[in-house]
N, CA, C and O atoms as a GROMACS GRO file, in nm:
protein
  524
    1MET      N    1   0.866  -1.071  -1.051
    1MET     CA    2   0.792  -0.951  -1.082
    1MET      C    3   0.757  -0.880  -0.951
    1MET      O    4   0.741  -0.942  -0.846
    2LYS      N    5   0.747  -0.748  -0.961
    2LYS     CA    6   0.712  -0.667  -0.845
    2LYS      C    7   0.564  -0.629  -0.851
    2LYS      O    8   0.509  -0.604  -0.958
    3TYR      N    9   0.503  -0.625  -0.733
    3TYR     CA   10   0.362  -0.589  -0.721
    3TYR      C   11   0.345  -0.490  -0.607
    3TYR      O   12   0.409  -0.501  -0.503
    4ALA      N   13   0.257  -0.393  -0.628
    4ALA     CA   14   0.214  -0.304  -0.520
    4ALA      C   15   0.082  -0.360  -0.468
    4ALA      O   16  -0.012  -0.379  -0.545
    5CYS      N   17   0.077  -0.384  -0.341
    5CYS     CA   18  -0.045  -0.436  -0.277
    5CYS      C   19  -0.101  -0.324  -0.191
    5CYS      O   20  -0.041  -0.285  -0.091
    6LEU      N   21  -0.216  -0.275  -0.231
    6LEU     CA   22  -0.277  -0.162  -0.164
    6LEU      C   23  -0.382  -0.215  -0.068
    6LEU      O   24  -0.481  -0.275  -0.110
    7GLY      N   25  -0.362  -0.193   0.060
    7GLY     CA   26  -0.453  -0.244   0.162
    7GLY      C   27  -0.554  -0.138   0.204
    7GLY      O   28  -0.516  -0.028   0.244
    8PHE      N   29  -0.681  -0.171   0.195
    8PHE     CA   30  -0.788  -0.080   0.231
    8PHE      C   31  -0.856  -0.128   0.358
    8PHE      O   32  -0.857  -0.247   0.388
    9TYR      N   33  -0.913  -0.034   0.432
    9TYR     CA   34  -0.986  -0.071   0.554
    9TYR      C   35  -1.090   0.036   0.585
    9TYR      O   36  -1.083   0.148   0.535
   10ASP      N   37  -1.186   0.000   0.667
   10ASP     CA   38  -1.290   0.090   0.712
   10ASP      C   39  -1.239   0.155   0.840
   10ASP      O   40  -1.232   0.090   0.945
   11GLU      N   41  -1.203   0.283   0.834
   11GLU     CA   42  -1.142   0.352   0.948
   11GLU      C   43  -1.234   0.351   1.071
   11GLU      O   44  -1.187   0.328   1.182
   12ALA      N   45  -1.362   0.375   1.051
   12ALA     CA   46  -1.456   0.380   1.163
   12ALA      C   47  -1.467   0.243   1.230
   12ALA      O   48  -1.470   0.233   1.353
   13LYS      N   49  -1.473   0.140   1.148
   13LYS     CA   50  -1.483   0.004   1.201
   13LYS      C   51  -1.357  -0.033   1.280
   13LYS      O   52  -1.366  -0.094   1.387
   14PHE      N   53  -1.241   0.004   1.227
   14PHE     CA   54  -1.115  -0.026   1.295
   14PHE      C   55  -1.106   0.052   1.426
   14PHE      O   56  -1.063  -0.002   1.528
   15ALA      N   57  -1.147   0.179   1.425
   15ALA     CA   58  -1.142   0.262   1.545
   15ALA      C   59  -1.234   0.210   1.655
   15ALA      O   60  -1.209   0.232   1.773
   16ALA      N   61  -1.340   0.139   1.614
   16ALA     CA   62  -1.436   0.086   1.712
   16ALA      C   63  -1.389  -0.044   1.777
   16ALA      O   64  -1.450  -0.089   1.874
   17LEU      N   65  -1.283  -0.104   1.724
   17LEU     CA   66  -1.232  -0.229   1.783
   17LEU      C   67  -1.175  -0.202   1.922
   17LEU      O   68  -1.115  -0.098   1.945
   18PRO      N   69  -1.195  -0.296   2.014
   18PRO     CA   70  -1.126  -0.285   2.144
   18PRO      C   71  -0.974  -0.281   2.120
   18PRO      O   72  -0.923  -0.346   2.028
   19GLN      N   73  -0.903  -0.205   2.202
   19GLN     CA   74  -0.758  -0.185   2.185
   19GLN      C   75  -0.684  -0.318   2.174
   19GLN      O   76  -0.593  -0.331   2.091
   20GLU      N   77  -0.721  -0.416   2.257
   20GLU     CA   78  -0.651  -0.545   2.255
   20GLU      C   79  -0.671  -0.616   2.121
   20GLU      O   80  -0.578  -0.677   2.068
   21GLU      N   81  -0.792  -0.609   2.069
   21GLU     CA   82  -0.822  -0.675   1.942
   21GLU      C   83  -0.748  -0.608   1.826
   21GLU      O   84  -0.696  -0.675   1.737
   22ALA      N   85  -0.744  -0.475   1.826
   22ALA     CA   86  -0.672  -0.401   1.722
   22ALA      C   87  -0.523  -0.434   1.728
   22ALA      O   88  -0.459  -0.456   1.625
   23GLN      N   89  -0.468  -0.438   1.849
   23GLN     CA   90  -0.326  -0.470   1.867
   23GLN      C   91  -0.296  -0.612   1.818
   23GLN      O   92  -0.195  -0.635   1.752
   24LYS      N   93  -0.384  -0.707   1.852
   24LYS     CA   94  -0.366  -0.846   1.808
   24LYS      C   95  -0.367  -0.855   1.656
   24LYS      O   96  -0.285  -0.926   1.597
   25MET      N   97  -0.460  -0.784   1.593
   25MET     CA   98  -0.468  -0.787   1.447
   25MET      C   99  -0.340  -0.728   1.383
   25MET      O  100  -0.290  -0.782   1.285
   26MET      N  101  -0.289  -0.618   1.441
   26MET     CA  102  -0.166  -0.559   1.389
   26MET      C  103  -0.048  -0.654   1.406
   26MET      O  104   0.034  -0.667   1.315
   27GLU      N  105  -0.040  -0.722   1.520
   27GLU     CA  106   0.068  -0.817   1.542
   27GLU      C  107   0.061  -0.933   1.444
   27GLU      O  108   0.164  -0.981   1.396
   28GLU      N  109  -0.060  -0.979   1.412
   28GLU     CA  110  -0.076  -1.086   1.312
   28GLU      C  111  -0.027  -1.038   1.175
   28GLU      O  112   0.038  -1.113   1.102
   29CYS      N  113  -0.060  -0.914   1.140
   29CYS     CA  114  -0.014  -0.859   1.012
   29CYS      C  115   0.138  -0.849   1.009
   29CYS      O  116   0.201  -0.887   0.910
   30PHE      N  117   0.197  -0.798   1.118
   30PHE     CA  118   0.344  -0.785   1.124
   30PHE      C  119   0.410  -0.922   1.116
   30PHE      O  120   0.513  -0.937   1.050
   31ALA      N  121   0.353  -1.022   1.181
   31ALA     CA  122   0.409  -1.158   1.178
   31ALA      C  123   0.406  -1.214   1.036
   31ALA      O  124   0.501  -1.278   0.993
   32TYR      N  125   0.296  -1.190   0.964
   32TYR     CA  126   0.290  -1.240   0.827
   32TYR      C  127   0.388  -1.163   0.737
   32TYR      O  128   0.450  -1.222   0.649
   33ASP      N  129   0.401  -1.033   0.760
   33ASP     CA  130   0.501  -0.956   0.684
   33ASP      C  131   0.640  -1.014   0.706
   33ASP      O  132   0.721  -1.019   0.613
   34ASP      N  133   0.668  -1.059   0.828
   34ASP     CA  134   0.797  -1.123   0.856
   34ASP      C  135   0.812  -1.252   0.777
   34ASP      O  136   0.921  -1.284   0.730
   35GLU      N  137   0.703  -1.329   0.762
   35GLU     CA  138   0.707  -1.450   0.680
   35GLU      C  139   0.740  -1.414   0.535
   35GLU      O  140   0.819  -1.481   0.470
   36LEU      N  141   0.678  -1.307   0.486
   36LEU     CA  142   0.709  -1.262   0.349
   36LEU      C  143   0.855  -1.220   0.338
   36LEU      O  144   0.919  -1.247   0.237
   37ARG      N  145   0.908  -1.154   0.441
   37ARG     CA  146   1.049  -1.114   0.441
   37ARG      C  147   1.139  -1.237   0.433
   37ARG      O  148   1.231  -1.244   0.351
   38ARG      N  149   1.110  -1.335   0.518
   38ARG     CA  150   1.192  -1.458   0.520
   38ARG      C  151   1.190  -1.528   0.385
   38ARG      O  152   1.289  -1.590   0.346
   39GLY      N  153   1.079  -1.520   0.315
   39GLY     CA  154   1.068  -1.583   0.183
   39GLY      C  155   1.124  -1.498   0.069
   39GLY      O  156   1.122  -1.540  -0.046
   40GLY      N  157   1.173  -1.378   0.101
   40GLY     CA  158   1.228  -1.289  -0.002
   40GLY      C  159   1.121  -1.218  -0.084
   40GLY      O  160   1.150  -1.169  -0.193
   41HIS      N  161   0.999  -1.211  -0.032
   41HIS     CA  162   0.890  -1.150  -0.108
   41HIS      C  163   0.860  -1.007  -0.065
   41HIS      O  164   0.805  -0.930  -0.144
   42PHE      N  165   0.894  -0.970   0.057
   42PHE     CA  166   0.862  -0.837   0.110
   42PHE      C  167   0.969  -0.739   0.066
   42PHE      O  168   1.084  -0.750   0.109
   43LEU      N  169   0.933  -0.645  -0.019
   43LEU     CA  170   1.029  -0.546  -0.068
   43LEU      C  171   1.022  -0.415   0.007
   43LEU      O  172   1.115  -0.334   0.000
   44GLY      N  173   0.914  -0.392   0.078
   44GLY     CA  174   0.897  -0.268   0.154
   44GLY      C  175   0.750  -0.239   0.172
   44GLY      O  176   0.664  -0.313   0.125
   45GLY      N  177   0.724  -0.132   0.237
   45GLY     CA  178   0.586  -0.093   0.257
   45GLY      C  179   0.577   0.029   0.345
   45GLY      O  180   0.675   0.068   0.409
   46GLU      N  181   0.461   0.087   0.349
   46GLU     CA  182   0.434   0.204   0.431
   46GLU      C  183   0.291   0.197   0.481
   46GLU      O  184   0.199   0.171   0.404
   47ALA      N  185   0.274   0.221   0.609
   47ALA     CA  186   0.140   0.241   0.664
   47ALA      C  187   0.105   0.387   0.639
   47ALA      O  188   0.193   0.474   0.643
   48LEU      N  189  -0.020   0.414   0.614
   48LEU     CA  190  -0.063   0.551   0.586
   48LEU      C  191  -0.147   0.605   0.700
   48LEU      O  192  -0.220   0.532   0.766
   49ASP      N  193  -0.136   0.735   0.722
   49ASP     CA  194  -0.217   0.804   0.822
   49ASP      C  195  -0.362   0.806   0.774
   49ASP      O  196  -0.390   0.772   0.659
   50THR      N  197  -0.451   0.844   0.859
   50THR     CA  198  -0.592   0.848   0.827
   50THR      C  199  -0.623   0.935   0.705
   50THR      O  200  -0.555   1.035   0.680
   51ALA      N  201  -0.724   0.896   0.631
   51ALA     CA  202  -0.763   0.971   0.511
   51ALA      C  203  -0.807   1.113   0.546
   51ALA      O  204  -0.803   1.201   0.459
   52SER      N  205  -0.849   1.137   0.668
   52SER     CA  206  -0.891   1.272   0.706
   52SER      C  207  -0.772   1.369   0.706
   52SER      O  208  -0.792   1.490   0.705
   53ASN      N  209  -0.650   1.316   0.708
   53ASN     CA  210  -0.530   1.400   0.702
   53ASN      C  211  -0.474   1.410   0.561
   53ASN      O  212  -0.367   1.468   0.540
   54ALA      N  213  -0.544   1.353   0.464
   54ALA     CA  214  -0.497   1.354   0.325
   54ALA      C  215  -0.550   1.476   0.250
   54ALA      O  216  -0.649   1.537   0.290
   55VAL      N  217  -0.484   1.508   0.143
   55VAL     CA  218  -0.534   1.607   0.047
   55VAL      C  219  -0.524   1.547  -0.092
   55VAL      O  220  -0.444   1.457  -0.116
   56THR      N  221  -0.606   1.597  -0.181
   56THR     CA  222  -0.604   1.553  -0.320
   56THR      C  223  -0.576   1.674  -0.408
   56THR      O  224  -0.635   1.780  -0.391
   57LEU      N  225  -0.484   1.657  -0.501
   57LEU     CA  226  -0.451   1.763  -0.597
   57LEU      C  227  -0.512   1.728  -0.731
   57LEU      O  228  -0.505   1.613  -0.775
   58ARG      N  229  -0.571   1.826  -0.798
   58ARG     CA  230  -0.615   1.808  -0.936
   58ARG      C  231  -0.606   1.942  -1.006
   58ARG      O  232  -0.609   2.048  -0.944
   59MET      N  233  -0.595   1.934  -1.136
   59MET     CA  234  -0.584   2.053  -1.218
   59MET      C  235  -0.725   2.098  -1.256
   59MET      O  236  -0.806   2.019  -1.306
   60LYS      N  237  -0.754   2.226  -1.232
   60LYS     CA  238  -0.883   2.283  -1.269
   60LYS      C  239  -0.858   2.423  -1.322
   60LYS      O  240  -0.803   2.508  -1.253
   61ASP      N  241  -0.899   2.445  -1.446
   61ASP     CA  242  -0.880   2.577  -1.511
   61ASP      C  243  -0.734   2.620  -1.504
   61ASP      O  244  -0.705   2.735  -1.470
   62SER      N  245  -0.643   2.530  -1.537
   62SER     CA  246  -0.498   2.555  -1.540
   62SER      C  247  -0.439   2.590  -1.404
   62SER      O  248  -0.328   2.644  -1.398
   63GLN      N  249  -0.509   2.561  -1.298
   63GLN     CA  250  -0.461   2.585  -1.162
   63GLN      C  251  -0.468   2.455  -1.084
   63GLN      O  252  -0.556   2.372  -1.105
   64VAL      N  253  -0.375   2.437  -0.994
   64VAL     CA  254  -0.380   2.321  -0.907
   64VAL      C  255  -0.481   2.349  -0.797
   64VAL      O  256  -0.472   2.450  -0.727
   65GLU      N  257  -0.576   2.260  -0.784
   65GLU     CA  258  -0.678   2.271  -0.680
   65GLU      C  259  -0.648   2.168  -0.572
   65GLU      O  260  -0.623   2.051  -0.602
   66VAL      N  261  -0.650   2.210  -0.448
   66VAL     CA  262  -0.624   2.122  -0.335
   66VAL      C  263  -0.754   2.105  -0.258
   66VAL      O  264  -0.816   2.202  -0.215
   67THR      N  265  -0.794   1.978  -0.240
   67THR     CA  266  -0.914   1.950  -0.160
   67THR      C  267  -0.876   1.855  -0.048
   67THR      O  268  -0.782   1.776  -0.061
   68ASP      N  269  -0.949   1.864   0.060
   68ASP     CA  270  -0.925   1.776   0.174
   68ASP      C  271  -0.972   1.635   0.144
   68ASP      O  272  -1.070   1.615   0.072
   69GLY      N  273  -0.901   1.538   0.200
   69GLY     CA  274  -0.944   1.399   0.193
   69GLY      C  275  -0.907   1.327   0.066
   69GLY      O  276  -0.844   1.384  -0.023
   70PRO      N  277  -0.946   1.202   0.059
   70PRO     CA  278  -0.916   1.121  -0.060
   70PRO      C  279  -1.003   1.162  -0.178
   70PRO      O  280  -1.106   1.227  -0.162
   71TYR      N  281  -0.959   1.124  -0.296
   71TYR     CA  282  -1.030   1.160  -0.419
   71TYR      C  283  -1.169   1.100  -0.424
   71TYR      O  284  -1.265   1.169  -0.458
   72ALA      N  285  -1.181   0.974  -0.391
   72ALA     CA  286  -1.310   0.905  -0.402
   72ALA      C  287  -1.378   0.900  -0.266
   72ALA      O  288  -1.314   0.876  -0.164
   73GLU      N  289  -1.506   0.923  -0.266
   73GLU     CA  290  -1.583   0.906  -0.144
   73GLU      C  291  -1.615   0.758  -0.131
   73GLU      O  292  -1.690   0.702  -0.211
   74THR      N  293  -1.558   0.696  -0.030
   74THR     CA  294  -1.576   0.554  -0.012
   74THR      C  295  -1.566   0.521   0.136
   74THR      O  296  -1.504   0.595   0.213
   75LYS      N  297  -1.626   0.414   0.176
   75LYS     CA  298  -1.622   0.373   0.315
   75LYS      C  299  -1.482   0.320   0.350
   75LYS      O  300  -1.431   0.347   0.459
   76GLU      N  301  -1.422   0.247   0.259
   76GLU     CA  302  -1.289   0.191   0.282
   76GLU      C  303  -1.184   0.284   0.222
   76GLU      O  304  -1.196   0.327   0.107
   77THR      N  305  -1.082   0.314   0.300
   77THR     CA  306  -0.976   0.402   0.253
   77THR      C  307  -0.844   0.326   0.250
   77THR      O  308  -0.828   0.223   0.314
   78LEU      N  309  -0.751   0.379   0.174
   78LEU     CA  310  -0.619   0.318   0.162
   78LEU      C  311  -0.546   0.330   0.295
   78LEU      O  312  -0.526   0.440   0.346
   79GLY      N  313  -0.508   0.216   0.351
   79GLY     CA  314  -0.442   0.214   0.480
   79GLY      C  315  -0.292   0.191   0.472
   79GLY      O  316  -0.218   0.227   0.563
   80GLY      N  317  -0.247   0.131   0.362
   80GLY     CA  318  -0.105   0.105   0.349
   80GLY      C  319  -0.069   0.043   0.216
   80GLY      O  320  -0.155  -0.002   0.140
   81ILE      N  321   0.060   0.041   0.190
   81ILE     CA  322   0.114  -0.012   0.065
   81ILE      C  323   0.221  -0.113   0.100
   81ILE      O  324   0.310  -0.084   0.180
   82LEU      N  325   0.214  -0.230   0.041
   82LEU     CA  326   0.313  -0.333   0.060
   82LEU      C  327   0.372  -0.364  -0.077
   82LEU      O  328   0.298  -0.391  -0.172
   83LEU      N  329   0.503  -0.359  -0.089
   83LEU     CA  330   0.570  -0.394  -0.215
   83LEU      C  331   0.613  -0.538  -0.207
   83LEU      O  332   0.680  -0.580  -0.112
   84LEU      N  333   0.575  -0.614  -0.308
   84LEU     CA  334   0.587  -0.759  -0.304
   84LEU      C  335   0.664  -0.808  -0.427
   84LEU      O  336   0.646  -0.756  -0.537
   85GLU      N  337   0.747  -0.907  -0.407
   85GLU     CA  338   0.813  -0.978  -0.516
   85GLU      C  339   0.747  -1.114  -0.530
   85GLU      O  340   0.740  -1.190  -0.432
   86ALA      N  341   0.698  -1.146  -0.648
   86ALA     CA  342   0.632  -1.274  -0.672
   86ALA      C  343   0.663  -1.320  -0.814
   86ALA      O  344   0.701  -1.240  -0.900
   87ARG      N  345   0.646  -1.451  -0.839
   87ARG     CA  346   0.674  -1.505  -0.973
   87ARG      C  347   0.580  -1.447  -1.078
   87ARG      O  348   0.622  -1.414  -1.189
   88ASP      N  349   0.453  -1.435  -1.040
   88ASP     CA  350   0.351  -1.386  -1.133
   88ASP      C  351   0.230  -1.343  -1.050
   88ASP      O  352   0.233  -1.350  -0.928
   89LEU      N  353   0.124  -1.298  -1.117
   89LEU     CA  354   0.007  -1.248  -1.046
   89LEU      C  355  -0.057  -1.356  -0.959
   89LEU      O  356  -0.099  -1.328  -0.846
   90ASN      N  357  -0.064  -1.479  -1.008
   90ASN     CA  358  -0.123  -1.586  -0.929
   90ASN      C  359  -0.044  -1.611  -0.800
   90ASN      O  360  -0.102  -1.638  -0.695
   91HIS      N  361   0.088  -1.602  -0.809
   91HIS     CA  362   0.172  -1.619  -0.690
   91HIS      C  363   0.147  -1.503  -0.593
   91HIS      O  364   0.137  -1.525  -0.472
   92ALA      N  365   0.136  -1.380  -0.645
   92ALA     CA  366   0.108  -1.264  -0.560
   92ALA      C  367  -0.028  -1.281  -0.490
   92ALA      O  368  -0.041  -1.250  -0.371
   93ILE      N  369  -0.127  -1.328  -0.563
   93ILE     CA  370  -0.260  -1.352  -0.505
   93ILE      C  371  -0.250  -1.457  -0.394
   93ILE      O  372  -0.309  -1.440  -0.288
   94SER      N  373  -0.177  -1.563  -0.420
   94SER     CA  374  -0.161  -1.668  -0.321
   94SER      C  375  -0.095  -1.615  -0.194
   94SER      O  376  -0.140  -1.646  -0.083
   95LEU      N  377   0.011  -1.535  -0.209
   95LEU     CA  378   0.080  -1.480  -0.093
   95LEU      C  379  -0.009  -1.385  -0.014
   95LEU      O  380  -0.015  -1.393   0.108
   96MET      N  381  -0.077  -1.295  -0.083
   96MET     CA  382  -0.157  -1.194  -0.014
   96MET      C  383  -0.288  -1.250   0.039
   96MET      O  384  -0.347  -1.192   0.130
   97SER      N  385  -0.334  -1.360  -0.015
   97SER     CA  386  -0.456  -1.424   0.035
   97SER      C  387  -0.440  -1.470   0.180
   97SER      O  388  -0.538  -1.484   0.253
   98LYS      N  389  -0.316  -1.494   0.220
   98LYS     CA  390  -0.287  -1.540   0.355
   98LYS      C  391  -0.262  -1.424   0.452
   98LYS      O  392  -0.247  -1.446   0.572
   99HIS      N  393  -0.259  -1.302   0.400
   99HIS     CA  394  -0.229  -1.186   0.486
   99HIS      C  395  -0.348  -1.156   0.577
   99HIS      O  396  -0.461  -1.144   0.528
  100PRO      N  397  -0.325  -1.144   0.708
  100PRO     CA  398  -0.435  -1.117   0.800
  100PRO      C  399  -0.509  -0.986   0.771
  100PRO      O  400  -0.625  -0.971   0.809
  101GLY      N  401  -0.443  -0.892   0.704
  101GLY     CA  402  -0.507  -0.765   0.671
  101GLY      C  403  -0.629  -0.780   0.582
  101GLY      O  404  -0.714  -0.691   0.578
  102VAL      N  405  -0.638  -0.891   0.509
  102VAL     CA  406  -0.753  -0.916   0.422
  102VAL      C  407  -0.881  -0.925   0.504
  102VAL      O  408  -0.990  -0.902   0.452
  103LYS      N  409  -0.868  -0.960   0.632
  103LYS     CA  410  -0.986  -0.969   0.719
  103LYS      C  411  -1.050  -0.833   0.744
  103LYS      O  412  -1.170  -0.825   0.772
  104THR      N  413  -0.972  -0.726   0.735
  104THR     CA  414  -1.024  -0.592   0.766
  104THR      C  415  -1.065  -0.513   0.643
  104THR      O  416  -1.134  -0.412   0.655
  105GLY      N  417  -1.025  -0.557   0.528
  105GLY     CA  418  -1.060  -0.486   0.405
  105GLY      C  419  -0.986  -0.544   0.287
  105GLY      O  420  -0.897  -0.628   0.303
  106PRO      N  421  -1.023  -0.501   0.168
  106PRO     CA  422  -0.963  -0.560   0.048
  106PRO      C  423  -0.819  -0.516   0.023
  106PRO      O  424  -0.776  -0.410   0.069
  107PHE      N  425  -0.748  -0.598  -0.048
  107PHE     CA  426  -0.616  -0.564  -0.101
  107PHE      C  427  -0.630  -0.556  -0.252
  107PHE      O  428  -0.684  -0.646  -0.316
  108GLU      N  429  -0.581  -0.448  -0.310
  108GLU     CA  430  -0.570  -0.438  -0.455
  108GLU      C  431  -0.426  -0.471  -0.489
  108GLU      O  432  -0.334  -0.413  -0.432
  109ILE      N  433  -0.406  -0.565  -0.581
  109ILE     CA  434  -0.272  -0.607  -0.621
  109ILE      C  435  -0.249  -0.558  -0.763
  109ILE      O  436  -0.323  -0.594  -0.854
  110ARG      N  437  -0.145  -0.477  -0.780
  110ARG     CA  438  -0.115  -0.423  -0.912
  110ARG      C  439   0.029  -0.450  -0.950
  110ARG      O  440   0.120  -0.425  -0.871
  111PRO      N  441   0.051  -0.500  -1.071
  111PRO     CA  442   0.189  -0.518  -1.116
  111PRO      C  443   0.259  -0.383  -1.127
  111PRO      O  444   0.199  -0.283  -1.165
  112ALA      N  445   0.386  -0.383  -1.093
  112ALA     CA  446   0.467  -0.264  -1.114
  112ALA      C  447   0.488  -0.245  -1.263
  112ALA      O  448   0.492  -0.343  -1.338
  113ASP      N  449   0.502  -0.122  -1.307
  113ASP     CA  450   0.532  -0.092  -1.447
  113ASP      C  451   0.684  -0.091  -1.460
  113ASP      O  452   0.749   0.012  -1.438
  114GLU      N  453   0.739  -0.206  -1.497
  114GLU     CA  454   0.885  -0.222  -1.499
  114GLU      C  455   0.954  -0.126  -1.596
  114GLU      O  456   1.064  -0.079  -1.568
  115ALA      N  457   0.892  -0.097  -1.710
  115ALA     CA  458   0.954  -0.008  -1.808
  115ALA      C  459   0.970   0.133  -1.751
  115ALA      O  460   1.076   0.193  -1.763
  116ILE      N  461   0.865   0.185  -1.691
  116ILE     CA  462   0.874   0.320  -1.633
  116ILE      C  463   0.965   0.318  -1.511
  116ILE      O  464   1.040   0.413  -1.490
  117ASN      N  465   0.959   0.213  -1.430
  117ASN     CA  466   1.046   0.206  -1.314
  117ASN      C  467   1.193   0.200  -1.354
  117ASN      O  468   1.279   0.249  -1.281
  118GLN      N  469   1.223   0.140  -1.469
  118GLN     CA  470   1.360   0.140  -1.520
  118GLN      C  471   1.404   0.282  -1.555
  118GLN      O  472   1.517   0.321  -1.526
  119LEU      N  473   1.316   0.358  -1.619
  119LEU     CA  474   1.347   0.498  -1.651
  119LEU      C  475   1.371   0.579  -1.524
  119LEU      O  476   1.462   0.661  -1.519
  120ILE      N  477   1.290   0.556  -1.422
  120ILE     CA  478   1.308   0.625  -1.294
  120ILE      C  479   1.443   0.589  -1.233
  120ILE      O  480   1.513   0.677  -1.183
  121ALA      N  481   1.479   0.461  -1.236
  121ALA     CA  482   1.608   0.417  -1.180
  121ALA      C  483   1.725   0.482  -1.255
  121ALA      O  484   1.824   0.522  -1.194
  122GLU      N  485   1.712   0.493  -1.387
  122GLU     CA  486   1.817   0.558  -1.466
  122GLU      C  487   1.832   0.705  -1.429
  122GLU      O  488   1.944   0.755  -1.419
  123ARG      N  489   1.721   0.774  -1.408
  123ARG     CA  490   1.725   0.915  -1.368
  123ARG      C  491   1.785   0.929  -1.228
  123ARG      O  492   1.864   1.020  -1.203
  124ASP      N  493   1.748   0.838  -1.137
  124ASP     CA  494   1.805   0.840  -1.002
  124ASP      C  495   1.957   0.826  -1.009
  124ASP      O  496   2.030   0.898  -0.942
  125ALA      N  497   2.004   0.732  -1.091
  125ALA     CA  498   2.147   0.708  -1.106
  125ALA      C  499   2.217   0.830  -1.165
  125ALA      O  500   2.325   0.867  -1.120
  126ALA      N  501   2.156   0.892  -1.265
  126ALA     CA  502   2.215   1.010  -1.329
  126ALA      C  503   2.225   1.125  -1.229
  126ALA      O  504   2.327   1.194  -1.225
  127LEU      N  505   2.122   1.146  -1.150
  127LEU     CA  506   2.125   1.253  -1.050
  127LEU      C  507   2.226   1.224  -0.941
  127LEU      O  508   2.291   1.316  -0.890
  128ALA      N  509   2.241   1.097  -0.904
  128ALA     CA  510   2.339   1.060  -0.801
  128ALA      C  511   2.480   1.091  -0.850
  128ALA      O  512   2.565   1.131  -0.770
  129LYS      N  513   2.506   1.073  -0.979
  129LYS     CA  514   2.638   1.104  -1.035
  129LYS      C  515   2.666   1.254  -1.031
  129LYS      O  516   2.781   1.295  -1.015
  130GLU      N  517   2.562   1.336  -1.045
  130GLU     CA  518   2.577   1.481  -1.042
  130GLU      C  519   2.619   1.530  -0.904
  130GLU      O  520   2.689   1.631  -0.890
  131ASN      N  521   2.576   1.458  -0.801
  131ASN     CA  522   2.605   1.501  -0.663
  131ASN      C  523   2.729   1.438  -0.619
  131ASN      O  524   2.773   1.460  -0.506
   0.00000   0.00000   0.00000
């Protein structure tokens, strides 16, 4: 099964870390990601820029409204997404519990919606045939 692991962190707290400590923490995270790769569990991921560079879109009065920043006002913001392959949710929890990123903030683990992802894959394939 596939899981999206959403890593959150406190941007101000991370920015206040000494450069060496921040670098060490990032290297620990990268090393664990490599362990996940070797085990066939790491499917991909993306680090995200600061929430201050984000915008949120929502529909208001039949118009798209664009606001600065993340949707929810929270101390911890989404810092990255890791795509994980695991047997089941308990296996995903076990794998991510060892991730050094958990020290800086929570990880939300969500199962992928395989039915909708199959529809997306079919559309991707159909469009690829058109080109």
